[in-house]
N, C-alpha and C positions, 0 to 999 in steps of 0.2 A: 735496512730498508731504504734509508736516505741515500746510501751509496748506489743502490740499484736504480733508484729514480734518477739520480744525477747522471748515471751512465746511460740510461735510456734517452734523456734529454740531449746528451752530448752526441749520441748516435744519430738522433733525428736531425740535429743541426748539421751533421756531416753528410747527410743524404743529399743527392742532387735535387734541385727545385722541382724537376719534372716528376719525381716520385711522389711529391706531396701535392701535385696538382691534378691527380687522376680523378678527383671528385669535383672538377670544375662543372658549373652549370652548362647545359647544352648551348646556351647563348646568353649574352649580356647586352643590354640596350642602353643607349646614351642619347640625350637630347642636348642641344646647344644653341647659342645665339651669339652675335657680336664677333666671335673668333672661331676659326676652325680647330678641331682637335688636332693634336700633333700628327696622328696617323694620316690625316687628310691633307695636310699643308702641302706636301711635295706633289702628290698626284693631281690636286685640283688647282694649284697656283698657276699652272700654265694656261688654264682656260677661263678662270674667274677674273674678270677685269679688276685691275688694281684700283683701290680707293672705294670700291662698292661695299655696302653694309650687308653683313650676314644677318638676315632677319630670323630665320629658324632653320634647324636642321636636325637630323636624327641619324644614328649609326647603330648597326647591329654587329656585334662581334660573335661570330659563329665558332664555337669551340668543338670542331669536328662534326657538327651537325649542319645539314643544309636543307633547304626547302625540298620536300618530296623524296629525301634520301635517307638511308640508314647512316649511322656513324661511320666515318671513313678516315678519321684521324687527321683530316686536312683542315686547318684553321682558315678563317676568312673574315673579311670586313665587307659590309655593304652600307652605303650611305646615300641620303638624298638631302640636298641643300638648296634653300631658297634665298636668293640675294636681291637687293634693291640696287639697281644701276640707273644711270642717266636715261636709259631707254625703257625703264620699267622693270617689273619682276622678271627674274630668270631662274630656271630650275636646272640644277646640275645633279648628275648621278655619278657615283664612283663605286667600284667593286673590285675586290681582290680575293683570289684563292691561292693558298700556298702552292708554290711551284709555277704559278701562272702570272703574267704581267697584270698590272692595274689596268682596268678599263674605266675611262672617264668619258662622259658624254654630256652635251648640252641638250637637255630635254625640254627647253622652253616651249617648244611647239605643243607639248602635252598639257600646258596650263589651260584651264577653262577661262580664266579671267586674269587680267594683269594687275588687279588690286585686291586687297582684303583676303589674302591667302596665307596659309601656314602649313608647315610640315611637322608631323609627329609620328609616333609608333602606334600600331593597332595590333591586337591579338585576335585574329579571326577564329571562330569556333571550328573545330575539326582540323586545324592546322597547327602543327607543333611549333613552327617558327613564326615569330611576329613579322608583320609586313609594314610597309610605309603608307602613311595616310596624308593626303593633301586635302585640306579643308578650305572651303570657300564660303565666306560670309555673304549671304544673299538677303534680299528683303524679307523673305518668309522664314528664314532660319539658316541652316547649314547644309551644303551638299559636299560630298567627299568622293575621292577616287583612291582606291587601294592598289598599290603597286607591289609586285613580287619580283624577286631575282631568281635567276637560275645560273649556278656557276659564277663566273666573274662578269656577268652582264645583266642589265635589266631585261626581263623577259616578257612580262605580260601585265595588263591591267586585270586585277583579280575581281574588283567589284566597284560599282557606283552606288552610293548611298545618299538618299534624299531624306534627311531626318524629319523635315517639316511635314512632308506628305506621307511619310512612313513607307517609302518605296525602296527596295533594294534589288539590284540586278547583279547577279554573280556570274562570273565566267569560270567554269571549272574545266579547263583544257578542252574547250569547244562545246561544252554543254551549258547552255545559258539558262538560268533560273530567274524568273521575275516573281516578286512577291510583294504584297501589300497587306493591309489589315484584313482584307476579305478573302484573298485567294493566293495560291502559289501555283505557278505553272512553269514547266521546263521546255526548252527547245534545243534540239540538236542543230549545230551550226557548222557550215563548211568554212567558216572564216574565223579561225582562232585569232585572238587579239595579241599577236606577238609584236612587241614594240619595234623590233628590228625591221619589220616590214610595214609598219603603219606610217602613214603620212602625217596624221594628226589624231588627236584623241576623239574626234567626231565620229570615228568608226565604231566606237563603243556605244551600244544602245543605252539610252537613259530613260526611255518611256516604254510602256507596254506595247504600243504600236510598233516601235523599233524592234523590240524583242520578238514579236510575232512575225515581223518581216523576215527575220533570220530563218524561222521555220519554213516560210514560203520559199526563200532562197535555197534552202536545203532540199526541199521536195522537188523544186524545178530542176536543180542540178542533177539529182538522182534520175529523174525522168529523162533528161537530156542525155546522160551517160548511157542509160539503158537503150536508147534509140540507136546509138552507134556501137553497141556491144562493148562499151568501156567498163572495165572492172579494175580492181586495185589489189596489189600484192599485200599479203599479210605477214611479211617477214619470213619468207620461205625460199627454198631452193627451186630454181628452174631446172628441170631435168631434160636430158636429150631424148629420153623415151618415157612413156607413162608408167614408170616403176621407180620405187625408192632406191633401187640398186643401180639405176642408170647414172651416167656421168652428170655431175652438177655443172651447170653453166654459170653458176654464181648464186649466192643467197641475196635475194632482192629485198631492199628495205621496205618496211611497212609504208603503204600509201603510194608506192610507185604505180603510175597508171599503166594499164595493159589493155590490149584488145583481145577479146575472146573470139577465136576463129569460128566457133560453132562445133568444133570437133571435140569429142570426149571419149574416154576409155574407162572401163570398169576398174575399180581399185579394191584393196582389201576391206577398207572401211568407208572410203569416200571415192567418188569417181575422179578421174584426172581430166583437167581441162587443158586444151592446147591454147596457148596465149602468145601474143606477139608484143615485144617491147622494143620500140624502134624498128630496126631491121633484124632483130634476133627473135627466133621462134623456138619455143620449147613447151614442156609440159609442167603443170603445177597442180598439186593436190587441191581439189575444190574446197577443202577444209580451210585453206589459206587464201582463197580468192573472195574478195568482198565487192559488193555492188556499190559501195560508197566508201570514202576515206574513213579510216579508223579515227575515232575522236579522242583517243587517249594521248599520252605524251609520246608521240612518234614523229620525231623530227628527222627528215631525210638529210644525211650529211651533205655539206657543201665542200667544193674544192675550188682551187684557183691555181692557174698555171704560174709557176715561179719563173720559168724560162719558156722560150719558144719550144713547142713540142708537136708531133704529128697526131692527127686525129684519123683513126681508121674506121671504116664501116663495120668490119668484122675483125676479131682478134688475130686471125691468121693471114690477113691481107698483106701483100708486099708493098702496095702503093697506098699512101694515105689519101683521104678525102681532101684534106687541106692541112696547112700548117697553122697552129694556133699561136697567137702572140702572147707574151707575158701579160698577166693581169686578167685573163678571161675567167669569169666565175660561172660555176655550173653545179648541178646536183649530181652526187655520186649515187648511182643506183645499185651497183654491186661490184664485187671484185672477181676477176677471173684470169688465171695464168699470168700473174704479175701486171695486170692491167685493170683500169677502172672503166666500167661501162657508165657513161655519163650522158646527161642531157643539158644542152646549152639553151637557155630560154631565148625567145625572140626579143623580149624586152628586159626590163630590170628583173633581177632575181626576186622571188617571193617565197612564201612558206611552202607553196605547192609546186610540183614539177609541171612545167609547161608541156602538156601532152603533145603539142604540135611543134616543139622545139627541135633542135638539131641533135640527133643521137649519134653515138660512136664510142670508140674505145681509145684510151690514151695510156701510155706507160705510167706506172705509179711513181716513178722517180721524179723529183723536182715538182711535186704537186703539194700545195699547202691544203690542209684539211681542217674543218671546224664545223661547229653547229650553227653559226650565223655569220653574216657579213662583218659584224664588229670583231669577232674572233679572228677572221681572216685578215682584217685590217691590222690588228695587233701583231699577228705573226709576220705580216709584211714589214711592219715598222721595226721589228726586232731582228730582221735578217742581216 
């Protein structure tokens, strides 16, 4: 018996470490102060001023599990760090997903106040993965902001919590819920709080009045869209004719703005609507045509020209509308015959497609693609 046990122990010792680590927890959390953990020293040393003091920080090691996703065997780190510098408090974020580069950002503009703040970990109800919490000591108690990550970048403010007044305002992918001791009410919002596109934290509602204003914004936007026949794609094929067997002109991302021409045709289960996207006209099943943007996790992909390339009005044109310079950022609406149908906004890129932007088609070659401007920046920096 002793020989069998010894043989078993010897066999286990010879096994690779990975075979013994299959039972790792979905995530591990760490908090720190004074010094950065080893994993963060290299990515953050370039942006944290030398000589400043690390007040507080938190890090999550994701062992194949990520916010809002199923296990995918990709490990990652996410971190939030608060430092004390000569100019006051500064907030830094760092995130890494296996196979992708580190993303590091200075998020000082998202601090509510420049004193009496700290960073910690929070486990929100209904979310498998913990999130980061920035607490602010105020005269009447504590207020907090909860931050979430998506992939290798900070993605959204999840909630604002005012412990003294018993008020919590949560943002769940565009659906905002206000609650206090006496009531709870939800509001659909056309303004998801994606940090890549926010100028500062003031865009997040912190009062009942601000949350209600989001509902008014939503209703006003829907009414304005209806007045000009604007509708939105639901992630479906645009067909050359009103039948599912007709040529696909591309599968359009959810929330791509379209114009309903007023023409429709019967279908097997749902009528077909004729819609126009830029200068492209086709047919889409009404089952995938929405009167307002979808409020789930539906991010329209972004692209950026890596080199100069032509922009065509239609995929078969011989002469381009113009030549795009390197570094032009746009939304990718669909793919068709080796080309991207794109929309270049009139101003800075935002989470929503600029319905009045410049539409056209460009070759897929030499185009950087990603979910946000920070991803595109990282890809540019690694070329």
